[in-house]
C-alpha positions as CSV (number, residue, x, y, z in Angstrom):
1,M,-31.1,-10.6,8.3
2,V,-27.3,-11.0,7.9
3,G,-25.4,-8.0,9.4
4,V,-22.3,-6.2,8.0
5,G,-18.8,-6.1,9.4
6,F,-15.1,-6.1,8.8
7,E,-12.7,-8.7,10.1
8,I,-8.9,-8.3,9.7
9,K,-7.2,-11.7,9.0
10,D,-3.6,-10.8,8.4
11,V,-1.3,-7.7,8.6
12,D,2.0,-6.6,7.2
13,L,3.2,-3.0,7.5
14,A,-0.2,-1.2,7.9
15,G,-1.7,-3.3,5.0
16,R,-4.5,-5.7,5.9
17,V,-6.0,-8.8,4.4
18,G,-9.5,-8.8,5.6
19,L,-13.1,-9.8,5.1
20,L,-15.7,-7.2,4.3
21,R,-19.1,-8.9,5.1
22,T,-22.1,-7.6,3.2
23,R,-25.6,-8.9,2.7
24,H,-24.6,-9.9,-0.8
25,G,-21.4,-11.7,-0.2
26,V,-18.1,-11.5,1.6
27,I,-15.3,-9.5,-0.1
28,E,-11.7,-10.3,0.7
29,T,-9.7,-7.1,1.0
30,P,-7.7,-5.5,-0.5
31,A,-10.3,-5.3,-3.2
32,F,-11.0,-3.3,-6.3
33,F,-14.5,-2.1,-7.3
34,P,-14.8,-1.7,-11.1
35,V,-17.0,1.3,-12.0
36,V,-20.2,0.3,-13.8
37,D,-22.2,2.8,-15.8
38,V,-25.3,1.0,-17.2
39,A,-25.8,3.8,-19.8
40,R,-22.5,3.0,-21.4
41,Q,-20.9,-0.3,-20.4
42,E,-18.9,-2.1,-23.1
43,V,-18.0,-4.9,-20.6
44,N,-21.1,-6.5,-19.0
45,V,-21.2,-7.3,-15.3
46,S,-21.1,-11.1,-16.0
47,E,-17.7,-10.6,-17.7
48,I,-16.5,-8.5,-14.7
49,R,-17.6,-11.4,-12.5
50,E,-15.7,-13.9,-14.7
51,A,-12.6,-11.7,-14.4
52,G,-12.7,-12.4,-10.7
53,F,-14.5,-9.4,-9.2
54,T,-17.3,-10.1,-6.8
55,Q,-18.0,-6.4,-6.2
56,V,-18.7,-3.3,-8.4
57,I,-19.5,0.3,-7.8
58,T,-22.0,2.5,-9.6
59,N,-23.4,6.0,-9.3
60,A,-26.5,6.4,-7.3
61,Y,-27.2,9.9,-8.5
62,L,-27.2,8.9,-12.2
63,L,-29.3,5.9,-11.4
64,M,-31.8,8.1,-9.6
65,K,-32.0,10.6,-12.4
66,R,-32.2,8.1,-15.3
67,Y,-34.0,5.0,-13.9
68,N,-35.5,6.1,-10.5
69,G,-38.6,4.0,-10.3
70,L,-37.2,0.9,-12.1
71,V,-34.2,0.7,-9.9
72,I,-36.2,1.0,-6.7
73,E,-38.6,-1.6,-7.9
74,K,-35.9,-4.2,-8.8
75,G,-33.2,-3.2,-6.4
76,V,-29.7,-2.3,-7.7
77,H,-28.5,-5.9,-7.8
78,K,-31.3,-7.2,-10.1
79,F,-31.2,-3.9,-12.1
80,L,-27.5,-4.4,-12.8
81,G,-27.8,-8.2,-13.2
82,F,-25.1,-8.6,-10.6
83,D,-25.4,-10.9,-7.6
84,G,-22.3,-9.7,-5.8
85,A,-21.7,-6.7,-3.5
86,V,-22.7,-3.3,-5.0
87,M,-21.2,0.0,-3.8
88,T,-23.0,3.2,-4.7
89,D,-21.3,6.6,-4.9
90,S,-23.5,9.6,-4.2
91,G,-22.9,11.9,-7.1
92,A,-19.9,13.7,-5.5
93,Y,-17.9,13.1,-8.7
94,Q,-20.5,15.1,-10.7
95,I,-20.1,17.9,-8.1
96,L,-16.4,17.9,-8.7
97,E,-16.8,17.9,-12.5
98,Y,-19.8,20.2,-12.9
99,G,-19.9,22.2,-9.7
100,G,-23.2,20.8,-8.4
101,I,-26.1,18.4,-8.7
102,D,-29.9,19.0,-8.5
103,T,-30.7,16.8,-5.5
104,S,-30.4,16.8,-1.7
105,Q,-28.4,14.6,0.6
106,S,-31.5,13.1,2.2
107,E,-32.9,12.2,-1.3
108,I,-29.6,10.4,-2.2
109,I,-29.4,8.5,1.1
110,E,-33.0,7.4,1.0
111,F,-32.5,6.3,-2.6
112,E,-29.4,4.3,-1.7
113,K,-31.3,2.6,1.1
114,A,-34.3,1.9,-1.2
115,I,-32.2,0.2,-3.9
116,D,-30.4,-1.8,-1.2
117,S,-26.8,-0.8,-1.7
118,D,-24.2,-2.9,0.2
119,I,-21.9,0.1,0.6
120,A,-23.2,3.6,0.3
121,V,-21.6,7.0,0.4
122,I,-23.1,10.2,1.8
123,L,-23.3,13.2,-0.4
124,D,-20.0,14.9,0.3
125,I,-18.3,17.9,-1.3
126,P,-15.1,16.8,-3.0
127,T,-12.1,19.1,-2.6
128,G,-10.2,18.5,-5.8
129,D,-7.1,20.6,-6.5
130,V,-8.1,24.0,-5.2
131,N,-6.8,26.8,-3.0
132,K,-6.9,26.4,0.8
133,Q,-10.0,28.5,1.3
134,R,-12.1,26.4,-1.1
135,A,-10.6,23.3,0.4
136,R,-11.6,24.4,3.9
137,E,-15.1,25.0,2.7
138,S,-15.4,21.5,1.2
139,V,-14.1,19.9,4.5
140,V,-16.5,21.9,6.7
141,E,-19.5,21.3,4.5
142,T,-18.7,17.5,4.2
143,L,-18.5,17.3,8.0
144,R,-21.7,19.2,8.4
145,R,-23.4,16.8,6.0
146,A,-21.9,13.8,7.8
147,K,-23.5,15.0,11.1
148,E,-26.8,15.7,9.3
149,A,-26.8,12.2,7.9
150,L,-26.5,10.5,11.3
151,D,-30.3,10.3,11.7
152,L,-30.7,8.9,8.1
153,I,-28.1,6.2,7.8
154,D,-28.6,2.5,8.8
155,P,-25.2,0.9,9.5
156,E,-26.8,-2.3,10.6
157,N,-27.8,-3.0,7.0
158,R,-24.9,-1.6,5.0
159,F,-21.6,0.1,5.2
160,W,-21.9,3.9,5.2
161,V,-18.8,5.7,3.9
162,L,-17.7,9.0,5.5
163,P,-15.4,10.7,3.0
164,I,-12.3,12.5,4.2
165,Q,-11.6,15.7,2.3
166,G,-8.8,18.4,2.2
167,G,-6.9,17.5,-0.9
168,R,-3.2,18.5,-0.9
169,H,-3.8,20.7,2.2
170,L,-2.6,18.1,4.7
171,D,-3.6,20.1,7.8
172,L,-7.2,20.1,6.5
173,V,-7.0,16.4,5.8
174,A,-5.9,15.8,9.4
175,F,-8.7,18.0,10.7
176,S,-11.2,16.1,8.5
177,A,-10.0,12.7,9.7
178,R,-9.9,13.7,13.4
179,E,-13.5,15.0,13.2
180,A,-14.6,11.9,11.2
181,A,-13.1,9.5,13.8
182,L,-15.3,11.1,16.5
183,M,-18.6,10.5,14.6
184,P,-20.7,7.5,15.6
185,K,-22.5,5.1,13.2
186,Y,-20.2,5.3,10.2
187,N,-18.6,2.0,9.6
188,M,-16.3,2.8,6.7
189,Y,-14.1,5.8,5.7
190,G,-13.3,7.0,2.2
191,I,-10.4,9.2,1.2
192,G,-11.7,11.6,-1.3
193,S,-10.6,13.8,-4.2
194,P,-7.4,11.9,-5.4
195,T,-8.5,11.5,-9.0
196,V,-7.1,14.8,-10.2
197,F,-3.7,13.9,-8.8
198,L,-3.9,10.3,-10.0
199,E,-4.6,11.4,-13.5
200,R,-1.4,13.4,-13.5
201,Y,0.6,10.6,-11.9
202,K,1.1,12.7,-8.8
203,Y,1.2,9.6,-6.7
204,D,3.4,11.2,-4.1
205,I,0.6,13.7,-3.3
206,V,-2.0,10.9,-3.0
207,I,0.3,9.0,-0.6
208,S,0.8,12.1,1.6
209,I,-3.0,12.5,1.8
210,V,-3.5,8.9,2.7
211,A,-0.7,8.9,5.2
212,R,-2.1,12.0,7.0
213,A,-5.6,10.7,7.1
214,K,-4.7,7.3,8.4
215,R,-3.0,8.7,11.4
216,Y,-6.3,9.8,12.9
217,L,-8.9,7.3,11.6
218,K,-10.2,4.4,13.7
219,G,-7.9,1.5,12.9
220,G,-10.6,-1.2,13.0
221,L,-12.7,0.2,10.2
222,P,-12.2,-0.3,6.5
223,V,-10.9,2.5,4.3
224,H,-11.7,3.2,0.7
225,L,-9.6,5.2,-1.7
226,F,-11.8,6.8,-4.4
227,G,-10.6,6.8,-8.0
228,A,-7.5,4.6,-7.6
229,G,-7.3,2.1,-10.4
230,H,-3.6,1.6,-11.4
231,P,-1.2,-1.1,-10.3
232,L,1.5,1.5,-9.6
233,I,-0.5,3.2,-6.8
234,I,-2.4,0.3,-5.2
235,P,0.5,-1.4,-3.3
236,F,1.6,1.9,-1.6
237,A,-2.0,2.7,-0.6
238,V,-2.5,-0.8,0.8
239,A,0.8,-0.5,2.8
240,L,-0.8,2.5,4.5
241,G,-4.0,0.7,5.4
242,V,-6.3,1.3,2.5
243,D,-8.6,-1.7,2.0
244,T,-10.7,-1.0,-1.1
245,F,-10.4,1.0,-4.3
246,D,-12.6,1.9,-7.2
247,S,-12.0,3.4,-10.7
248,A,-13.3,3.5,-14.2
249,S,-9.7,3.4,-15.5
250,Y,-10.1,0.0,-17.0
251,I,-12.7,1.1,-19.4
252,L,-11.6,4.8,-19.9
253,Y,-8.2,3.6,-20.9
254,A,-9.6,1.0,-23.2
255,R,-11.8,3.5,-25.0
256,D,-8.6,5.5,-25.7
257,D,-6.8,2.3,-26.9
258,R,-4.6,2.3,-23.8
259,Y,-3.2,-1.0,-22.4
260,I,-2.5,-1.2,-18.6
261,T,0.6,-3.1,-17.3
262,E,2.0,-3.3,-13.9
263,W,4.7,-0.9,-14.8
264,G,2.8,1.7,-16.9
265,V,0.4,2.3,-19.7
266,Y,1.0,1.7,-23.4
267,R,-0.9,2.9,-26.5
268,L,-2.0,-0.2,-28.4
269,N,-0.2,1.1,-31.5
270,E,3.1,1.0,-29.6
271,L,2.9,-2.7,-29.0
272,D,4.2,-5.5,-31.2
273,Y,3.8,-8.1,-28.4
274,F,1.6,-8.4,-25.3
275,P,3.6,-8.7,-22.1
276,C,0.7,-10.6,-20.5
277,N,-0.9,-14.1,-20.5
278,C,-4.4,-13.1,-19.5
279,P,-7.3,-14.7,-21.5
280,V,-7.3,-11.7,-23.9
281,C,-3.5,-11.5,-24.5
282,S,-3.2,-15.3,-24.8
283,R,-5.7,-15.3,-27.6
284,Y,-5.0,-12.2,-29.6
285,S,-2.0,-10.2,-30.8
286,P,-1.8,-6.4,-30.7
287,R,-2.2,-6.4,-34.5
288,E,-5.3,-8.5,-34.3
289,L,-6.8,-6.1,-31.7
290,R,-6.0,-3.1,-33.8
291,E,-7.8,-4.5,-36.7
292,M,-11.0,-5.2,-34.8
293,P,-14.1,-2.9,-34.7
294,K,-13.8,-0.2,-32.1
295,E,-16.5,-1.6,-29.7
296,T,-15.0,-5.1,-29.7
297,R,-11.4,-3.8,-29.2
298,T,-12.6,-1.6,-26.3
299,R,-14.3,-4.5,-24.6
300,L,-11.2,-6.7,-24.9
301,L,-8.8,-4.1,-23.8
302,A,-11.0,-3.3,-20.8
303,L,-11.1,-7.0,-19.8
304,H,-7.3,-7.1,-20.1
305,N,-7.0,-4.0,-17.9
306,L,-9.3,-5.7,-15.3
307,Y,-7.1,-8.8,-15.3
308,V,-4.0,-6.7,-14.7
309,I,-5.6,-4.8,-11.8
310,R,-6.7,-8.0,-10.2
311,R,-3.2,-9.6,-10.6
312,S,-1.8,-6.5,-8.9
313,I,-4.2,-6.9,-6.0
314,E,-3.4,-10.6,-5.6
315,R,0.3,-10.0,-5.6
316,V,-0.2,-7.5,-2.8
317,K,-2.2,-10.0,-0.8
318,Q,0.4,-12.6,-1.2
319,A,3.1,-10.2,-0.1
320,I,1.1,-9.5,3.1
321,R,0.7,-13.2,3.7
322,E,4.5,-13.7,3.4
323,G,5.5,-10.6,5.3
324,R,7.2,-9.3,2.2
325,L,5.0,-6.2,1.5
326,W,8.0,-3.8,2.0
327,E,10.0,-5.8,-0.5
328,H,7.1,-5.6,-2.9
329,L,7.0,-1.8,-2.6
330,E,10.7,-1.7,-3.5
331,E,10.0,-3.8,-6.6
332,V,7.1,-1.6,-7.7
333,A,9.1,1.6,-6.9
334,A,11.6,0.6,-9.6
335,R,9.0,0.3,-12.3
336,H,8.1,4.0,-12.9
337,F,9.2,7.5,-11.7
338,S,5.8,8.1,-10.2
339,S,6.0,4.9,-8.0
340,R,9.5,5.9,-7.1
341,K,8.2,9.2,-5.8
342,A,5.4,7.3,-4.0
343,L,7.8,5.3,-2.0
344,D,9.9,8.3,-1.2
345,M,6.8,10.1,0.1
346,L,5.7,7.0,2.1
347,I,9.1,7.0,3.8
348,R,9.0,10.7,4.5
349,D,5.3,11.1,5.6
350,G,4.0,7.7,6.4
351,Y,6.9,5.7,7.8
352,S,6.2,6.2,11.5
353,F,2.6,5.1,11.0
354,I,3.7,2.0,9.0
355,E,6.4,1.1,11.6
356,E,3.9,1.4,14.5
357,S,1.3,-0.7,12.6
358,S,3.5,-3.4,11.3
359,P,3.3,-6.6,13.5
360,R,6.3,-7.7,15.5
361,V,5.5,-11.4,15.0
362,K,3.7,-13.2,12.1
363,G,2.7,-16.8,12.0
364,I,4.4,-17.4,8.6
365,V,7.7,-15.5,8.2
366,K,9.9,-15.6,5.1
367,G,13.5,-14.6,5.0
368,A,14.1,-10.9,4.4
369,R,15.5,-9.7,1.1
370,A,17.6,-6.6,1.0
371,F,18.9,-5.2,-2.2
372,S,18.7,-1.4,-2.2
373,R,19.0,1.6,0.1
374,D,15.2,1.4,0.6
375,S,15.7,-2.0,2.3
376,M,17.1,-0.2,5.3
377,F,13.5,1.1,6.0
378,N,12.0,-2.4,6.0
379,P,10.6,-2.4,9.6
380,K,11.7,-5.9,10.2
381,I,15.3,-4.9,9.5
382,A,15.2,-1.4,10.9
383,R,13.8,-2.4,14.2
384,F,16.6,-4.9,14.8
385,R,19.3,-2.4,13.6
386,D,18.1,0.4,15.8
387,R,17.5,-1.8,18.9
388,T,21.0,-3.3,18.9
389,T,22.7,0.1,18.4
390,T,20.9,1.9,21.1
391,R,21.2,-0.9,23.6
392,L,24.7,-2.0,22.7
393,L,26.2,-1.5,26.2
394,E,23.3,-3.3,27.8
395,L,23.7,-6.3,25.4
396,V,27.5,-6.7,25.6
397,P,28.7,-8.3,28.9
398,E,31.1,-6.4,31.1
399,E,34.8,-7.3,31.5
400,V,35.1,-9.2,28.3
401,R,37.3,-8.8,25.2
402,V,35.1,-7.7,22.4
403,V,35.7,-8.4,18.7
404,L,33.9,-6.6,15.9
405,R,33.6,-9.2,13.2
406,P,31.8,-9.1,9.8
407,L,28.9,-11.4,9.3
408,A,29.7,-12.1,5.6
409,G,28.2,-14.0,2.8
410,K,25.0,-16.0,3.3
411,P,25.2,-16.6,7.1
412,D,24.2,-19.9,8.7
413,P,24.0,-20.7,12.4
414,S,27.6,-21.8,12.5
415,S,28.6,-18.2,11.6
416,C,27.3,-17.1,15.0
417,V,29.6,-19.2,17.1
418,S,32.3,-17.2,18.9
419,K,35.8,-18.4,19.4
420,G,37.6,-18.6,22.7
421,E,36.8,-16.2,25.5
422,E,36.1,-13.2,23.3
423,Y,32.6,-11.8,22.9
424,V,31.8,-11.1,19.3
425,V,29.7,-8.2,18.0
426,F,29.1,-9.0,14.4
427,Y,28.5,-6.3,11.8
428,Q,26.4,-6.9,8.8
429,P,24.9,-4.8,5.9
430,F,21.4,-3.6,6.5
431,T,21.0,-5.2,10.0
432,G,23.9,-3.2,11.5
433,L,25.5,-4.4,14.8
434,V,24.7,-8.0,15.8
435,P,25.8,-9.1,19.4
436,E,26.6,-12.8,19.4
437,D,23.7,-13.6,21.7
438,L,21.3,-12.2,19.1
439,C,23.1,-13.8,16.1
440,G,20.5,-16.2,14.6
441,V,17.6,-14.0,15.7
442,Y,15.5,-12.9,12.8
443,P,16.6,-11.4,10.4
444,T,20.3,-11.8,11.0
445,I,20.8,-15.1,9.2
446,Q,17.5,-15.1,7.4
447,I,18.5,-12.2,5.2
448,D,19.6,-12.3,1.6
449,H,21.6,-9.5,0.3
450,P,24.2,-9.1,-2.5
451,D,27.6,-9.7,-0.7
452,D,29.5,-8.5,-3.7
453,Y,27.6,-5.2,-4.0
454,V,26.4,-3.2,-1.1
455,P,24.7,0.1,-1.8
456,L,26.8,3.2,-0.8
457,E,24.2,4.5,1.7
458,V,24.1,1.1,3.5
459,L,27.9,1.1,3.7
460,E,28.0,4.6,5.1
461,D,25.3,3.7,7.7
462,L,27.2,0.6,8.8
463,S,30.5,2.4,9.0
464,A,28.9,4.9,11.4
465,R,27.5,2.1,13.6
466,V,30.9,0.3,13.7
467,R,32.7,3.4,14.6
468,Y,30.1,4.1,17.3
469,A,30.5,0.6,18.7
470,F,34.3,0.8,18.7
471,D,34.3,4.2,20.5
472,V,31.5,3.6,23.0
473,L,32.9,0.2,24.1
474,R,36.4,1.5,24.5
475,T,35.1,4.6,26.4
476,N,33.4,2.2,28.8
477,G,36.6,0.2,29.4
478,R,36.3,-2.7,27.0
479,E,39.2,-4.2,25.1
480,V,38.1,-4.0,21.5
481,Y,39.5,-5.6,18.3
482,I,38.4,-5.1,14.7
483,E,38.2,-7.6,11.9
484,Y,37.3,-7.6,8.3
485,C,36.9,-10.4,5.7
486,S,39.0,-10.3,2.6
487,E,36.4,-12.5,0.8
488,S,33.8,-9.8,1.4
489,P,35.3,-6.5,0.1
490,W,32.4,-4.5,1.7
491,S,33.8,-5.2,5.1
492,L,37.1,-3.5,4.5
493,K,35.3,-0.6,2.9
494,V,33.2,-0.2,6.0
495,L,36.3,-0.1,8.2
496,E,38.0,2.4,5.8
497,N,35.0,4.7,6.0
498,A,35.1,4.3,9.8
499,G,38.8,5.2,10.0
500,L,39.6,1.8,11.5
501,S,41.2,-0.2,8.7
502,E,44.7,0.4,10.0
503,V,44.0,-1.4,13.3
504,A,41.9,-4.2,11.7
505,R,42.9,-7.8,11.0
506,D,41.7,-10.2,8.3
507,A,39.3,-12.8,9.8
508,C,39.1,-14.8,6.5
509,G,42.7,-14.8,5.3
510,S,43.7,-18.0,7.1
511,R,40.8,-20.1,5.8
């Protein structure tokens, strides 16, 4: 019998490309699990498979109540007609929606085992958006049930998901995650109750929940985010180390004639053209879809929505491969106010975790791209900038004449060559201070940024670092000169902000 396991293949920020090994196939993560409800499923599982999804999720509680004996007899894969990996939720969503369900945890667990789920969830108590007392009760009860289930689960045969609860109450999320990390046998975590916030585009709240939970969970185990099915939230959750997602968004939106894009959701009647070349959008126009029968239109819109979600996942994977996940986050943040708030929250609540998790070295490294104030938080850039500032005196030789010189334009290795007996400390937008011995070290000459436009926050940060270098070197007895480049107006602006323009000379005027 083939076992189960999770193998991490590549990392950028805290995001992972990994392999989730199940008895019904290997899933490359990050991965999205489309929700399947056999009682009402306009898109059949073969079409979901053709859209590129080798995994789905369905509701064990509803299967047990509607088709108990038949599902046990066939197994969930044959019952659904799906030969890929099947994840089963336990009915917690029904608890959140209706306040309770008429079954016990042991019944649900035994049913999930009997139907041979590849990934199974214990019967937790979702938090939702409630006051702190009720949130605490959901956390305590979920943990109690998790301990109770230890004698029932079989992690050698399938992934067992331990949900983390607490909702917007981050201290409870932290407590839930710490306690969960101490429990044996569970081989997957789930971050619960985000749906109510996702539906309101409160992505910043979801990011704060994920960031808090990830600080305490075991790093080698996969993490699932329940209910996340929009391209605007997926990249930020992946950057924090979420590996799998599920949602019925693709079909729910379609039933309401809503069309998902990577920058938001449209009503079908708002569109004259499709901004997509998926098989659906390549074949039909918005007008043609509007004129179709409701059932056909819903099915086609749902397929389009699945293709968009898949494309979003694939772009995130490619960004991880190239070491450009931070740049991808900047791009997505510009698409919608909710994703903008998600990045702001990630920087505020999740940045230390991301910086610690992001690898120092990757096998394949692309040049860095810096184009906004957010680029200053790219760990590959920020690490270099902070290291050279704090270790400046250690890096600059003693008893030498020092020149602070702009590293302007698109630098190449020849830009790093000093002249004469002076020692050059270059200064550069985004990377900060660059001692000549480190000029050429990634990302000093492997960075693309607009030389004719440097964001104000970047100029202000660089001005402070240049002023610091000038003062600390002089205080320690060094002879210091300042240069700017008239061909790069930002360099003079930096020195003006630093109060050093009057003593500066033009390093480019004689060229």
